[in-house]
C-alpha positions as CSV (number, residue, x, y, z in Angstrom):
1,X,0.0,0.0,0.0
2,X,1.4,3.4,-0.9
3,X,1.9,6.0,1.8
4,X,-0.8,8.1,0.1
5,X,-3.4,5.3,0.3
6,X,-2.3,4.4,3.9
7,X,-2.7,8.0,5.0
8,X,-6.1,8.2,3.4
9,X,-7.1,5.1,5.4
10,X,-5.9,6.3,8.8
11,X,-7.2,9.8,8.1
12,X,-10.7,8.4,8.2
13,X,-10.2,7.4,11.9
14,X,-8.9,11.0,12.6
15,X,-11.6,12.9,10.7
16,X,-8.8,15.0,9.2
17,X,-6.9,14.2,6.0
18,X,-3.2,13.8,6.6
19,X,-2.5,14.0,2.8
20,X,-3.8,17.6,2.8
21,X,-0.9,18.6,5.0
22,X,1.9,16.7,3.2
23,X,3.8,17.4,0.0
24,X,4.6,14.5,-2.4
25,X,8.2,14.7,-1.3
26,X,7.4,14.6,2.4
27,X,5.0,11.7,1.9
28,X,7.7,9.7,0.2
29,X,10.4,10.5,2.8
30,X,8.4,9.5,5.9
31,X,9.7,6.2,7.3
32,X,8.5,6.2,10.9
33,X,5.7,7.3,13.2
34,X,8.1,9.9,14.6
35,X,8.9,11.3,11.1
36,X,5.2,11.7,10.4
37,X,4.5,13.2,13.8
38,X,7.3,15.8,13.4
39,X,6.0,16.9,10.0
40,X,2.4,17.0,11.2
41,X,3.4,19.1,14.2
42,X,5.3,21.5,11.9
43,X,2.3,22.1,9.7
44,X,-0.2,22.5,12.6
45,X,-2.2,19.3,11.8
46,X,-3.0,18.9,15.5
47,X,-4.2,22.5,16.0
48,X,-8.0,22.3,15.8
49,X,-9.8,25.6,15.9
50,X,-13.4,25.7,16.9
51,X,-14.9,29.1,16.2
52,X,-18.3,30.6,17.1
53,X,-19.7,30.5,20.6
54,X,-22.5,28.1,19.9
55,X,-20.3,25.5,18.3
56,X,-17.8,25.8,21.1
57,X,-20.5,25.4,23.7
58,X,-22.0,22.5,21.9
59,X,-18.6,20.7,21.7
60,X,-17.9,21.4,25.4
61,X,-21.3,20.2,26.5
62,X,-20.8,17.0,24.6
63,X,-17.1,16.3,25.5
64,X,-16.4,18.2,28.8
65,X,-19.6,19.4,30.4
66,X,-17.8,20.1,33.8
67,X,-15.0,22.0,31.9
68,X,-12.4,20.2,34.1
69,X,-10.4,18.7,31.3
70,X,-10.4,21.8,29.1
71,X,-9.6,24.1,32.0
72,X,-6.7,21.8,32.9
73,X,-5.4,22.1,29.4
74,X,-5.7,25.9,29.5
75,X,-3.7,25.8,32.8
76,X,-1.1,23.5,31.3
77,X,-0.6,26.0,28.4
78,X,-0.3,28.9,30.9
79,X,-3.4,30.8,29.7
80,X,-4.6,33.5,32.1
81,X,-8.2,33.7,33.2
82,X,-8.8,36.8,31.1
83,X,-7.7,34.9,28.0
84,X,-10.0,32.0,28.4
85,X,-13.3,31.7,26.5
86,X,-15.5,28.9,25.2
87,X,-13.8,28.9,21.8
88,X,-10.3,28.5,23.3
89,X,-11.4,25.8,25.7
90,X,-13.2,23.8,22.9
91,X,-10.2,24.3,20.5
92,X,-7.7,23.1,23.2
93,X,-9.8,20.1,24.0
94,X,-10.4,19.2,20.3
95,X,-6.7,19.4,19.6
96,X,-5.9,17.2,22.6
97,X,-8.5,14.7,21.4
98,X,-7.0,14.6,17.9
99,X,-3.5,14.1,19.4
100,X,-4.8,11.2,21.5
101,X,-6.6,9.5,18.5
102,X,-3.4,10.0,16.4
103,X,-1.1,8.5,19.1
104,X,-3.4,5.5,19.4
105,X,-2.6,4.8,15.8
106,X,1.2,4.7,16.5
107,X,1.5,1.0,16.3
108,X,-0.5,0.7,13.2
109,X,1.6,3.5,11.5
110,X,4.9,1.9,12.6
111,X,3.7,-1.5,11.3
112,X,3.0,0.1,7.9
113,X,6.5,1.5,7.7
114,X,8.1,-1.7,9.0
115,X,6.6,-3.8,6.2
C-alpha cells in the first residue's frame, strides 16, 4: 500500500486528511511514526480551531460538560483567566482529542513502515 493510500485510510479514523498537509516529497520521505509526527506538528495538523460561541459550547457540553479537562489544558498551556473563553477551551480540547486519537494509531503506523 502506498503512503498516500495508507494515510487516506488512517485519516478516516482521525476525521482530518493527513494527505492535505503533506507534499509528495514529504509523503515519500516518511519512514517512521516519529517522522510523520514531526511533519504534522510543523504544519499545525493537530491545531484544531473551533470558532463561534454556539459551536464551542455544543462541543464542550458533549465532551467536557464540567470543563475540568479543558480548564486543565488551559492551565497547562499557561493561559490566564482573562484569555479563556469557550472557543479557546473547545479548541484546546479538540486538539488534545485529535492528538490522543493519532497517538493511538502509533503501532498501526509503525507497522505500515516496517513492512
